[in-house]
MOPAC internal coordinates of N, CA, C and O (Angstrom, degrees):
PM7 1SCF
backbone

  N    0.0000 0     0.00 0     0.00 0    0    0    0
  C    1.4420 1     0.00 0     0.00 0    1    0    0
  C    1.5230 1   110.06 1     0.00 0    2    1    0
  O    1.2310 1   119.16 1   -52.25 1    3    2    1
  N    1.3216 1   119.21 1   127.75 1    3    2    1
  C    1.4215 1   123.94 1   178.88 1    5    3    2
  C    1.5417 1   110.90 1   -78.59 1    6    5    3
  O    1.2310 1   121.11 1   -41.79 1    7    6    5
  N    1.2882 1   115.48 1   138.21 1    7    6    5
  C    1.4818 1   119.22 1   175.13 1    9    7    6
  C    1.4649 1   109.55 1   -86.89 1   10    9    7
  O    1.2310 1   122.06 1   -24.05 1   11   10    9
  N    1.3670 1   113.67 1   155.95 1   11   10    9
  C    1.4692 1   118.45 1   174.44 1   13   11   10
  C    1.5202 1   107.91 1   -68.00 1   14   13   11
  O    1.2310 1   119.45 1   -59.43 1   15   14   13
  N    1.3169 1   118.66 1   120.57 1   15   14   13
  C    1.4165 1   122.08 1  -177.85 1   17   15   14
  C    1.5809 1   112.45 1  -107.90 1   18   17   15
  O    1.2310 1   121.30 1  -150.81 1   19   18   17
  N    1.3085 1   115.12 1    29.19 1   19   18   17
  C    1.4035 1   119.97 1   178.71 1   21   19   18
  C    1.5311 1   111.52 1   -69.04 1   22   21   19
  O    1.2310 1   119.74 1   -26.63 1   23   22   21
  N    1.2645 1   118.11 1   153.37 1   23   22   21
  C    1.4482 1   122.49 1   179.02 1   25   23   22
  C    1.5300 1   109.17 1   -79.92 1   26   25   23
  O    1.2310 1   120.26 1   -59.13 1   27   26   25
  N    1.2996 1   117.10 1   120.87 1   27   26   25
  C    1.4670 1   118.18 1  -176.56 1   29   27   26
  C    1.5511 1   112.87 1   -75.63 1   30   29   27
  O    1.2310 1   122.04 1   153.24 1   31   30   29
  N    1.2984 1   113.70 1   -26.76 1   31   30   29
  C    1.4661 1   116.49 1   178.31 1   33   31   30
  C    1.5157 1   108.44 1  -127.72 1   34   33   31
  O    1.2310 1   120.33 1   -93.23 1   35   34   33
  N    1.2808 1   116.98 1    86.77 1   35   34   33
  C    1.4899 1   121.31 1  -177.86 1   37   35   34
  C    1.5201 1   111.58 1   -62.56 1   38   37   35
  O    1.2310 1   119.26 1   146.17 1   39   38   37
  N    1.2875 1   119.01 1   -33.83 1   39   38   37
  C    1.4690 1   120.86 1   175.11 1   41   39   38
  C    1.4833 1   113.24 1   -54.15 1   42   41   39
  O    1.2310 1   121.15 1   127.99 1   43   42   41
  N    1.2958 1   115.41 1   -52.01 1   43   42   41
  C    1.4633 1   120.79 1   179.21 1   45   43   42
  C    1.5155 1   110.82 1   -62.92 1   46   45   43
  O    1.2310 1   119.80 1   138.83 1   47   46   45
  N    1.3052 1   117.99 1   -41.17 1   47   46   45
  C    1.4328 1   121.40 1   177.98 1   49   47   46
  C    1.5425 1   110.26 1   -58.48 1   50   49   47
  O    1.2310 1   119.18 1   132.71 1   51   50   49
  N    1.2961 1   119.16 1   -47.29 1   51   50   49
  C    1.4329 1   123.94 1   179.98 1   53   51   50
  C    1.5168 1   110.05 1   -66.35 1   54   53   51
  O    1.2310 1   119.35 1   142.78 1   55   54   53
  N    1.3162 1   118.84 1   -37.22 1   55   54   53
  C    1.4681 1   121.83 1   174.53 1   57   55   54
  C    1.5428 1   110.78 1   -59.08 1   58   57   55
  O    1.2310 1   120.22 1   132.99 1   59   58   57
  N    1.2979 1   117.18 1   -47.01 1   59   58   57
  C    1.4413 1   121.09 1   179.77 1   61   59   58
  C    1.4989 1   111.36 1   -64.70 1   62   61   59
  O    1.2310 1   118.75 1   141.76 1   63   62   61
  N    1.3089 1   119.98 1   -38.24 1   63   62   61
  C    1.4396 1   122.09 1   172.86 1   65   63   62
  C    1.5288 1   110.77 1   -60.35 1   66   65   63
  O    1.2310 1   120.73 1   134.02 1   67   66   65
  N    1.3323 1   116.21 1   -45.98 1   67   66   65
  C    1.5029 1   119.69 1   179.10 1   69   67   66
  C    1.5212 1   109.09 1   -59.62 1   70   69   67
  O    1.2310 1   119.43 1   138.66 1   71   70   69
  N    1.3150 1   118.70 1   -41.34 1   71   70   69
  C    1.4288 1   121.55 1   179.13 1   73   71   70
  C    1.5409 1   111.92 1   -60.87 1   74   73   71
  O    1.2310 1   121.63 1   134.68 1   75   74   73
  N    1.3009 1   114.49 1   -45.32 1   75   74   73
  C    1.5067 1   118.69 1   177.09 1   77   75   74
  C    1.4962 1   112.57 1   -59.18 1   78   77   75
  O    1.2310 1   121.22 1   136.02 1   79   78   77
  N    1.3488 1   115.28 1   -43.98 1   79   78   77
  C    1.5082 1   116.33 1   178.77 1   81   79   78
  C    1.4847 1   110.13 1   -68.62 1   82   81   79
  O    1.2310 1   118.22 1   141.76 1   83   82   81
  N    1.2794 1   121.00 1   -38.24 1   83   82   81
  C    1.4568 1   123.11 1   179.58 1   85   83   82
  C    1.5360 1   111.18 1   -62.42 1   86   85   83
  O    1.2310 1   121.23 1   139.63 1   87   86   85
  N    1.3284 1   115.26 1   -40.37 1   87   86   85
  C    1.4602 1   120.42 1   176.81 1   89   87   86
  C    1.5110 1   115.48 1   -64.91 1   90   89   87
  O    1.2310 1   122.20 1   149.62 1   91   90   89
  N    1.3590 1   113.39 1   -30.38 1   91   90   89
  C    1.4195 1   119.24 1   178.39 1   93   91   90
  C    1.5734 1   113.95 1   -89.75 1   94   93   91
  O    1.2310 1   121.62 1   179.98 1   95   94   93
  N    1.3057 1   114.51 1    -0.02 1   95   94   93
  C    1.4736 1   119.63 1   176.22 1   97   95   94
  C    1.4926 1   115.47 1    85.97 1   98   97   95
  O    1.2310 1   119.79 1  -169.20 1   99   98   97
  N    1.3072 1   118.01 1    10.80 1   99   98   97
  C    1.4294 1   122.76 1   179.58 1  101   99   98
  C    1.5573 1   107.99 1   -93.66 1  102  101   99
  O    1.2310 1   120.69 1   -95.68 1  103  102  101
  N    1.3209 1   116.29 1    84.32 1  103  102  101
  C    1.4562 1   121.06 1  -174.28 1  105  103  102
  C    1.5366 1   111.84 1   -64.52 1  106  105  103
  O    1.2310 1   120.58 1   138.48 1  107  106  105
  N    1.3273 1   116.50 1   -41.52 1  107  106  105
  C    1.4628 1   120.12 1  -177.21 1  109  107  106
  C    1.5268 1   110.88 1   -58.13 1  110  109  107
  O    1.2310 1   119.85 1   130.95 1  111  110  109
  N    1.2869 1   117.89 1   -49.05 1  111  110  109
  C    1.4575 1   123.02 1   179.77 1  113  111  110
  C    1.5612 1   109.72 1   -66.49 1  114  113  111
  O    1.2310 1   120.84 1   139.85 1  115  114  113
  N    1.3199 1   115.99 1   -40.15 1  115  114  113
  C    1.4640 1   118.34 1   179.47 1  117  115  114
  C    1.5049 1   110.94 1   -59.13 1  118  117  115
  O    1.2310 1   120.47 1   134.88 1  119  118  117
  N    1.3208 1   116.71 1   -45.12 1  119  118  117
  C    1.4880 1   121.63 1  -179.84 1  121  119  118
  C    1.5445 1   110.55 1   -64.29 1  122  121  119
  O    1.2310 1   121.13 1   138.93 1  123  122  121
  N    1.3373 1   115.45 1   -41.07 1  123  122  121
  C    1.4626 1   121.39 1   178.87 1  125  123  122
  C    1.5766 1   107.97 1   -55.85 1  126  125  123
  O    1.2310 1   120.47 1   128.83 1  127  126  125
  N    1.2749 1   116.70 1   -51.17 1  127  126  125
  C    1.4948 1   120.05 1  -176.77 1  129  127  126
  C    1.5441 1   112.24 1   -73.64 1  130  129  127
  O    1.2310 1   120.23 1   151.26 1  131  130  129
  N    1.3649 1   117.17 1   -28.74 1  131  130  129
  C    1.4849 1   116.42 1   173.04 1  133  131  130
  C    1.4966 1   109.09 1   -62.62 1  134  133  131
  O    1.2310 1   120.79 1   138.64 1  135  134  133
  N    1.3431 1   116.09 1   -41.36 1  135  134  133
  C    1.4673 1   120.44 1  -178.39 1  137  135  134
  C    1.5576 1   108.33 1   -62.78 1  138  137  135
  O    1.2310 1   120.69 1   135.02 1  139  138  137
  N    1.2928 1   116.29 1   -44.98 1  139  138  137
  C    1.4827 1   119.45 1   178.70 1  141  139  138
  C    1.4960 1   112.16 1   -62.48 1  142  141  139
  O    1.2310 1   119.66 1   140.27 1  143  142  141
  N    1.3099 1   118.26 1   -39.73 1  143  142  141
  C    1.4856 1   121.93 1   177.73 1  145  143  142
  C    1.5200 1   108.80 1   -61.61 1  146  145  143
  O    1.2310 1   120.24 1   133.45 1  147  146  145
  N    1.2716 1   117.15 1   -46.55 1  147  146  145
  C    1.5246 1   119.06 1   178.84 1  149  147  146
  C    1.5352 1   110.67 1   -64.17 1  150  149  147
  O    1.2310 1   120.85 1   137.84 1  151  150  149
  N    1.3652 1   115.98 1   -42.16 1  151  150  149
  C    1.4735 1   117.39 1  -179.23 1  153  151  150
  C    1.4821 1   111.22 1   -63.19 1  154  153  151
  O    1.2310 1   119.30 1   149.01 1  155  154  153
  N    1.3417 1   118.94 1   -30.99 1  155  154  153
  C    1.4266 1   121.94 1  -177.53 1  157  155  154
  C    1.5563 1   111.93 1   -83.34 1  158  157  155
  O    1.2310 1   120.99 1   179.39 1  159  158  157
  N    1.3068 1   115.71 1    -0.61 1  159  158  157
  C    1.4648 1   120.41 1   176.74 1  161  159  158
  C    1.5242 1   116.51 1    80.48 1  162  161  159
  O    1.2310 1   121.16 1  -148.27 1  163  162  161
  N    1.3387 1   115.38 1    31.73 1  163  162  161
  C    1.4567 1   118.90 1   178.98 1  165  163  162
  C    1.5220 1   108.73 1   -57.11 1  166  165  163
  O    1.2310 1   120.14 1   -65.45 1  167  166  165
  N    1.3002 1   117.34 1   114.55 1  167  166  165
  C    1.4775 1   123.82 1  -166.27 1  169  167  166
  C    1.5224 1   114.82 1   -57.48 1  170  169  167
  O    1.2310 1   118.53 1   138.41 1  171  170  169
  N    1.2588 1   120.41 1   -41.59 1  171  170  169
  C    1.4852 1   122.32 1  -174.70 1  173  171  170
  C    1.5557 1   108.52 1  -109.16 1  174  173  171
  O    1.2310 1   120.48 1  -146.34 1  175  174  173
  N    1.3077 1   116.69 1    33.66 1  175  174  173
  C    1.4545 1   120.70 1  -174.34 1  177  175  174
  C    1.4912 1   115.54 1   -57.45 1  178  177  175
  O    1.2310 1   119.74 1   128.71 1  179  178  177
  N    1.3212 1   118.10 1   -51.29 1  179  178  177
  C    1.4568 1   121.74 1  -175.05 1  181  179  178
  C    1.5358 1   110.21 1   -66.46 1  182  181  179
  O    1.2310 1   119.47 1   132.46 1  183  182  181
  N    1.3120 1   118.63 1   -47.54 1  183  182  181
  C    1.4459 1   120.69 1  -178.79 1  185  183  182
  C    1.5464 1   111.16 1   -65.59 1  186  185  183
  O    1.2310 1   119.84 1   142.39 1  187  186  185
  N    1.2913 1   117.92 1   -37.61 1  187  186  185
  C    1.4582 1   121.17 1  -179.98 1  189  187  186
  C    1.5650 1   110.70 1   -66.24 1  190  189  187
  O    1.2310 1   120.31 1   136.72 1  191  190  189
  N    1.3195 1   117.02 1   -43.28 1  191  190  189
  C    1.4503 1   119.46 1   179.58 1  193  191  190
  C    1.5383 1   110.89 1   -64.38 1  194  193  191
  O    1.2310 1   121.57 1   138.38 1  195  194  193
  N    1.3091 1   114.60 1   -41.62 1  195  194  193
  C    1.4809 1   118.01 1  -178.53 1  197  195  194
  C    1.5254 1   113.32 1   -67.00 1  198  197  195
  O    1.2310 1   119.96 1   146.10 1  199  198  197
  N    1.3372 1   117.68 1   -33.90 1  199  198  197
  C    1.4376 1   118.58 1  -173.80 1  201  199  198
  C    1.5369 1   113.92 1   -94.99 1  202  201  199
  O    1.2310 1   119.32 1   164.42 1  203  202  201
  N    1.3247 1   118.89 1   -15.58 1  203  202  201
  C    1.4586 1   122.37 1  -175.32 1  205  203  202
  C    1.5620 1   109.24 1   -83.20 1  206  205  203
  O    1.2310 1   120.36 1   -58.56 1  207  206  205
  N    1.2962 1   116.92 1   121.44 1  207  206  205
  C    1.4576 1   124.25 1  -176.87 1  209  207  206
  C    1.5511 1   111.83 1   -59.81 1  210  209  207
  O    1.2310 1   120.36 1   155.73 1  211  210  209
  N    1.2994 1   116.92 1   -24.27 1  211  210  209
  C    1.4470 1   120.26 1  -179.95 1  213  211  210
  C    1.5378 1   112.78 1   -64.14 1  214  213  211
  O    1.2310 1   121.43 1   155.16 1  215  214  213
  N    1.3637 1   114.87 1   -24.84 1  215  214  213
  C    1.4446 1   118.10 1  -178.50 1  217  215  214
  C    1.5463 1   112.94 1  -100.84 1  218  217  215
  O    1.2310 1   119.36 1  -173.07 1  219  218  217
  N    1.3460 1   118.83 1     6.93 1  219  218  217
  C    1.4379 1   121.61 1  -174.50 1  221  219  218
  C    1.5267 1   111.21 1   -55.46 1  222  221  219
  O    1.2310 1   118.80 1   134.22 1  223  222  221
  N    1.2988 1   119.90 1   -45.78 1  223  222  221
  C    1.4695 1   121.94 1  -178.68 1  225  223  222
  C    1.5792 1   111.21 1   -69.84 1  226  225  223
  O    1.2310 1   120.77 1   149.54 1  227  226  225
  N    1.3004 1   116.12 1   -30.46 1  227  226  225
  C    1.4662 1   119.15 1  -178.67 1  229  227  226
  C    1.5427 1   111.95 1   -76.12 1  230  229  227
  O    1.2310 1   120.32 1   162.14 1  231  230  229
  N    1.3362 1   116.99 1   -17.86 1  231  230  229
  C    1.4612 1   117.40 1  -175.99 1  233  231  230
  C    1.5649 1   112.67 1   -68.23 1  234  233  231
  O    1.2310 1   121.32 1   167.38 1  235  234  233
  N    1.3292 1   115.08 1   -12.62 1  235  234  233
  C    1.4706 1   120.98 1   176.69 1  237  235  234
  C    1.5191 1   111.13 1   -84.73 1  238  237  235
  O    1.2310 1   120.10 1   162.98 1  239  238  237
  N    1.3185 1   117.41 1   -17.02 1  239  238  237
  C    1.4552 1   123.61 1  -179.33 1  241  239  238
  C    1.5236 1   110.19 1   -71.75 1  242  241  239
  O    1.2310 1   121.61 1   -50.75 1  243  242  241
  N    1.3135 1   114.52 1   129.25 1  243  242  241
  C    1.4739 1   120.67 1  -177.16 1  245  243  242
  C    1.5621 1   112.93 1   -59.51 1  246  245  243
  O    1.2310 1   120.58 1   141.40 1  247  246  245
  N    1.3244 1   116.50 1   -38.60 1  247  246  245
  C    1.4496 1   120.76 1   179.39 1  249  247  246
  C    1.5053 1   109.65 1   -65.04 1  250  249  247
  O    1.2310 1   119.38 1   140.15 1  251  250  249
  N    1.3411 1   118.78 1   -39.85 1  251  250  249
  C    1.4433 1   119.69 1   179.35 1  253  251  250
  C    1.5436 1   110.41 1   -71.81 1  254  253  251
  O    1.2310 1   120.29 1   144.87 1  255  254  253
  N    1.2599 1   117.05 1   -35.13 1  255  254  253
  C    1.4544 1   119.88 1   174.94 1  257  255  254
  C    1.5059 1   112.04 1   -60.20 1  258  257  255
  O    1.2310 1   121.27 1   138.22 1  259  258  257
  N    1.2972 1   115.18 1   -41.78 1  259  258  257
  C    1.4687 1   118.50 1   174.62 1  261  259  258
  C    1.5001 1   113.52 1   -65.81 1  262  261  259
  O    1.2310 1   119.36 1   146.68 1  263  262  261
  N    1.2909 1   118.83 1   -33.32 1  263  262  261
  C    1.4774 1   121.36 1   179.81 1  265  263  262
  C    1.5123 1   111.05 1   -71.83 1  266  265  263
  O    1.2310 1   120.03 1   146.15 1  267  266  265
  N    1.2951 1   117.55 1   -33.85 1  267  266  265
  C    1.4835 1   117.53 1  -177.33 1  269  267  266
  C    1.5202 1   113.12 1   -97.13 1  270  269  267
  O    1.2310 1   120.12 1  -179.31 1  271  270  269
  N    1.3281 1   117.38 1     0.69 1  271  270  269
  C    1.4551 1   121.78 1   177.84 1  273  271  270
  C    1.5191 1   108.56 1   -69.96 1  274  273  271
  O    1.2310 1   120.35 1   -47.11 1  275  274  273
  N    1.3523 1   116.93 1   132.89 1  275  274  273
  C    1.4783 1   119.93 1   178.31 1  277  275  274
  C    1.5020 1   110.35 1   -62.84 1  278  277  275
  O    1.2310 1   122.09 1   -35.95 1  279  278  277
  N    1.3442 1   113.61 1   144.05 1  279  278  277
  C    1.4594 1   118.39 1   179.78 1  281  279  278
  C    1.5204 1   108.50 1   -65.23 1  282  281  279
  O    1.2310 1   119.30 1   -40.75 1  283  282  281
  N    1.3416 1   118.94 1   139.25 1  283  282  281
  C    1.4760 1   119.63 1   175.26 1  285  283  282
  C    1.5395 1   111.37 1   -66.02 1  286  285  283
  O    1.2310 1   121.64 1   -36.55 1  287  286  285
  N    1.2783 1   114.47 1   143.45 1  287  286  285
  C    1.4737 1   120.09 1  -178.38 1  289  287  286
  C    1.5536 1   107.02 1   -66.63 1  290  289  287
  O    1.2310 1   122.33 1   -42.94 1  291  290  289
  N    1.3069 1   113.14 1   137.06 1  291  290  289
  C    1.4749 1   119.43 1   177.90 1  293  291  290
  C    1.5064 1   110.00 1   -72.27 1  294  293  291
  O    1.2310 1   119.87 1   -49.91 1  295  294  293
  N    1.2704 1   117.85 1   130.09 1  295  294  293
  C    1.4327 1   120.33 1   179.61 1  297  295  294
  C    1.5587 1   108.65 1  -103.82 1  298  297  295
  O    1.2310 1   121.33 1   -35.83 1  299  298  297
  N    1.2751 1   115.07 1   144.17 1  299  298  297
  C    1.4726 1   119.73 1  -179.34 1  301  299  298
  C    1.5434 1   109.48 1   -84.68 1  302  301  299
  O    1.2310 1   121.58 1   -47.69 1  303  302  301
  N    1.2762 1   114.58 1   132.31 1  303  302  301
  C    1.4695 1   120.50 1   177.85 1  305  303  302
  C    1.5248 1   108.55 1   -89.64 1  306  305  303
  O    1.2310 1   119.16 1   -46.85 1  307  306  305
  N    1.3660 1   119.20 1   133.15 1  307  306  305
  C    1.4352 1   119.91 1   178.61 1  309  307  306
  C    1.5152 1   115.60 1   -71.02 1  310  309  307
  O    1.2310 1   120.10 1   180.00 1  311  310  309

């Protein structure tokens, strides 16, 4: 009987793919999978991207800066 081999944490999976692409120098794919990791709700996304040396060169990229920027606080309208 085959077990269910689905990825329980897709966000982490996409983060690891992004890291692999970043390490190989493929910035376009790394950014693609960083976006997917964030969209999947990878819990420690921002902190992990900032501290992982694999993403050091990408941190200068405007698209990556937008991905890791904290969401602005929602303000209540009177």
